[in-house]
N, C-alpha and C positions, 0 to 999 in steps of 0.2 A: 504494500500500500504506500506509494510514494508521497508521504507527507513532507511538507517543507519544515525545516527545523523550528521556525517560529511557531507554527501551528502545533507541532508536537509538544513544545514547552507549554504553550497556553492550555492545551488539553490536559496535560499532566498536572498543571497547577490547579485547574478546575476540579479534576478528580481528587487530588490530594486534599484540597480545601473542603470539598464535600465530605470526604471520608473523615476528616478531622472533626467536622461539626457533628457527624453522626456518632462518632466514638467519644466525643467530649474533648476537652482540652488536655492534651498529652504532650509533654516536652519531648519524649522520645520520637513521637510522630513528626514533630517539627524538625528535629535533627535529621531524620531520614529524608524528609522533603528537601532540606537544604543540601544534603549530601547528593541526592539525585540531581538537583538543579546544577550543582557544581560539576557533576559528571557530564551533564548535557552541554554545559557551556565550554567544556574543555575538548570537545570532539575536534579532531584534526581534519577529518574528511568532510567538513561542513561545506556544502556547495555555495554558500552565500559569500558575496564579495567582502573584502576586508572592512570596508566602511560599514556594512550591515553587521558584521561580526562584532564590531565595537559597540554598535547600537544594541545588539542582542545582549552583549556582556553587561552593558550599563543597565538594561532592563532587568536582567537577572540579579544584579547587585542591589538595585533598588527594591525589587521584590523580596529578596533575602532580608534586607534591613527592615522593611515594613513588617514582614512576618515575624521576625525576631522581636520587634517592639510590641506587636499585637499579642503574641503568645507568651511574652515574658511575664505577664500578669498571672499566668497559670502556676508559676513556680512558688508563688507566695502562699 
């Protein structure tokens, strides 16, 4: 199924966020999501141009920061 990398990441994030809501707030789930996002952003065979890769990397970093801030309340 030839999905473009951006669509893959977006679908993955939607799936991960939906499952986190169903299961409740779980710090381990957040760490797994961040680890998977980092893995997706490091792919060397990404067919996207260099400019788009930088944009995708920035998007993933922003998403990671937002999710960490949002779910950091769960640790209290």
